[in-house]
N, C-alpha and C positions, 0 to 999 in steps of 0.2 A: 472735803471731809478729811478729818485727821485720823487716818487708819492706825497710826501708832498709838494714839490716845485710846482708841476703841480696843485695840489689842491689849494694852496694859490694863484697862478696866475689866475686860473679860477674864484675863489671867488672874487678876487680883481677886475677883469674885469667886472664880473656880478654886483658888487656893484656900480662901476662907471657907468655902463650902466643903472642901475635903477635910479640913480641920473639924468642922461641925459634924460631918459624916463619921469621922473616926471617933469623936466623942460620943455620938449616938450609938455606934456599934459597940464601943467598948464599955459604956456605962449605962446609958439610958435604956436600951432595948431589953436588957435583962431585968429591969426593975419596973417594967410596964405590965399592965394586965394582959393576959393572953387574949388573942383575937383582935388586938388593936394595932398590931404591927403593919398590916396593909394600909391602914389609914395614915399611920405615921409616915410610911414611904411616900404615899401620895402627897402628903403635906410637905415633905422634904423636897420632892421633885418640883412641886408648885412654888415653893420658896426659892429654889434655885432659878427657875424660869423667870419669876417676878424680879428677882435681884438683877439678873442679867439684862432684862428689858429696861428696868429703871436705870441701871448703870449705863447702858448704851444711849438712852435718851439724854442723860446728863453729859455723856462724853462728847456728843455732837454739838453741844452748845458752844457758842463763840467764847473765846477766852475773856477773862475779866477786863483786860486792856481794850479789846475790841468792843465790848459792851459799853465801856466808859466812853470810847471814841464815838460810838453811835449816839450816846446821850449828850455829850458835852463838846463834841467836835464842831469846828466852824463849818457852816454850810457853804458850799461853793459849787463850781461846775468845771468840767474838763472837756476839751475838744480833742477828739481822737485824730491824731496826725499819722499814725501808722499802726498796723495790726500784723503781728508775726505769730503764726501758729508754730509752736515749738514741738509738741508731741501729743499723740492720742493717749488717753488713759484707758484703764480696763473697765471703767464704769461710764462709757459713752460720752465723755466730755473731752475737752482739749485744754492743755496747758497753753495759755496764750500770753504773749507780751504785747502791751499797748504802749505806744509813745503818745504822751498827752501834753497838752498845754493847759496847765492848771490855773484857775482864777478863783481867788478868794476875795470877797468884797473888803475894801479897806487896805489892800496890799497890791503889789505889782504881780503880774502874771509870771509864771515860771514854768519850765519844762520838767517833765518827769517820766519815769517808766514804771509800769506796774506789770507784774507777772501774777496770773491767777488762773484758776480752774474754771473755764467758761462752759456753761451748759448749752445745749442746742437751742434752748429758748432765748438765750442771751445774744445769739449770733446776729440777728437783725439790728441790734443796737450797737454792735461793735464794728462799725464801718467807718472809713475815713470821712471826716467832716461832721460826724454825729456828736452831739453834746450829751454828756452824762453828768448826773448829779454826784457829788462827792462829799465826804466829811473829812476835814483835815484836823490833825492834832495841833492845837494852838502852841504847844511847847516845842513841837518837832514837825515842821512843815513837810518833811519827807515821809511822814507816816500818814497814809490816807486810806480810806475805804470807799470803794465804788458803791453807789446806790443804784442798783439795776432794777 
């Protein structure tokens, strides 16, 4: 999960909301019929919550490059040759480094290392000798995605 991207999204939405709130307080609220202000406040709070929710949904999407690699990458497999737990994260996962022997049909096998955030559900698949599906960028063989 890209925490920086989520933080930028929430801060951007909050800044835009504050501009909207200032506009509403400075100009709109004085020109509306009496008795409708509570409904307008509910609508503004609902709009903020909806925008933050939609923004966070969009922020956790994979990057455009990763989505293209998922669609157009060469399918292959990798054999795990080494697993190194680097550190625990605050969201119950581990930053893990994998030493892999990568195989893509039509080319020679090569070795590589991948560092990623491993969830507890992924741990049984991340043992020495296990085979994992991968997608490899045809233009840059060093850029891969694990398919767990």
